[in-house]
C-alpha positions in Angstrom: -15.9 -2.4 29.0 -15.5 -4.1 25.7 -13.6 -7.4 26.1 -12.7 -7.8 22.4 -9.8 -5.8 21.2 -10.4 -3.5 18.3 -7.9 -3.0 15.6 -6.4 0.5 15.6 -6.6 2.0 12.1 -3.7 4.1 10.7 -3.8 6.6 7.9 -2.9 5.0 4.6 -1.6 8.4 3.3 0.6 10.4 5.6 -0.4 14.1 5.6 -0.8 16.8 8.2 -3.8 19.0 8.8 -2.1 22.2 9.8 -5.2 24.2 10.5 -6.5 21.6 13.0 -3.1 21.3 14.6 -2.9 25.1 15.1 -6.4 25.3 16.5 -5.7 22.5 19.0 -2.3 24.0 20.0 -4.0 27.2 20.9 -6.3 25.4 23.3 -3.8 23.1 24.9 -3.0 23.9 28.5 0.7 24.5 29.5 2.8 21.4 30.1 3.0 21.9 33.9 -0.8 22.1 34.1 -1.1 18.8 32.2 1.3 17.2 34.6 -0.8 18.5 37.5 -3.9 17.1 35.9 -2.2 13.7 35.5 -1.2 13.8 39.2 -4.8 14.7 40.1 -6.2 11.6 38.2 -3.5 9.3 39.7 -5.2 9.8 43.1 -8.3 8.2 41.6 -6.3 5.1 40.6 -6.4 3.6 44.1 -9.5 1.7 45.0 -9.2 2.5 48.7 -9.1 6.2 48.0 -12.1 5.8 45.7 -14.0 4.0 48.5 -13.2 6.8 50.9 -14.3 9.4 48.4 -17.5 7.6 47.7 -18.3 7.2 51.4 -17.6 10.9 51.9 -19.9 11.7 49.0 -22.7 10.1 51.1 -21.8 11.5 54.5 -19.1 13.4 56.4 -17.2 10.9 58.7 -14.5 10.7 61.2 -11.5 8.3 60.8 -13.1 5.8 63.3 -16.3 5.5 61.3 -14.4 5.2 58.0 -12.2 2.5 59.4 -15.2 0.6 60.7 -17.2 1.0 57.5 -14.4 0.0 55.2 -13.0 -2.7 57.5 -9.5 -1.1 57.6 -7.2 0.3 60.3 -7.4 3.9 61.4 -3.8 4.2 60.4 -4.5 3.0 56.8 -7.4 5.4 56.5 -5.4 8.3 57.9 -2.6 7.6 55.4 -5.1 7.7 52.5 -6.8 10.8 53.9 -3.5 12.6 54.0 -3.0 12.0 50.3 -6.6 13.1 49.5 -6.1 16.2 51.6 -2.8 17.1 49.9 -4.6 16.9 46.5 -7.4 19.2 47.9 -10.0 16.4 47.4 -11.1 16.3 51.1 -11.2 18.7 54.0 -11.7 18.3 57.7 -13.4 20.1 60.5 -13.1 19.6 64.3 -16.0 19.2 66.5 -14.8 18.9 70.1 -12.3 15.9 70.1 -13.6 14.5 66.8 -12.3 15.4 63.3 -14.8 14.9 60.5 -13.8 14.6 56.9 -15.8 15.7 53.9 -15.3 16.2 50.1 -13.6 19.4 49.4 -16.2 20.6 46.9 -19.0 19.5 44.5 -16.5 18.9 41.7 -15.4 15.7 43.4 -19.0 14.4 43.4 -19.3 15.3 39.8 -16.1 13.4 38.9 -17.2 10.3 40.8 -20.7 10.4 39.4 -19.5 10.8 35.8 -16.9 8.1 36.3 -19.6 5.7 37.5 -21.9 6.7 34.7 -19.2 6.0 32.2 -18.4 2.6 33.7 -22.1 1.6 33.9 -22.8 2.6 30.2 -21.5 -0.7 28.9 -23.3 -2.9 31.4 
């Protein structure tokens, strides 16, 4: 990321481009969908959840393995998995007495990869 703050430029002459505004208004999702999208991205604002998602991008894991790998308690991992599951970012499957977690779909991998690509651009 750029460390130096850039000056935000404003229009010197106030005018409205009606055609552009109308085109964009036609493409804008409904307000409730934008709120849902904001909630979706809020889930990515927690580094623990990002770590869990990244680990699950590499391999399906049970809570015990996640806790060991991330040096956290099973309770803390379970709490974060609950949030991720509620937002349909992870799913689980039972094999005997063990419950394995995985990413819900390939979209999550794409979001993580694109986010990392974006972060690494400026490096």
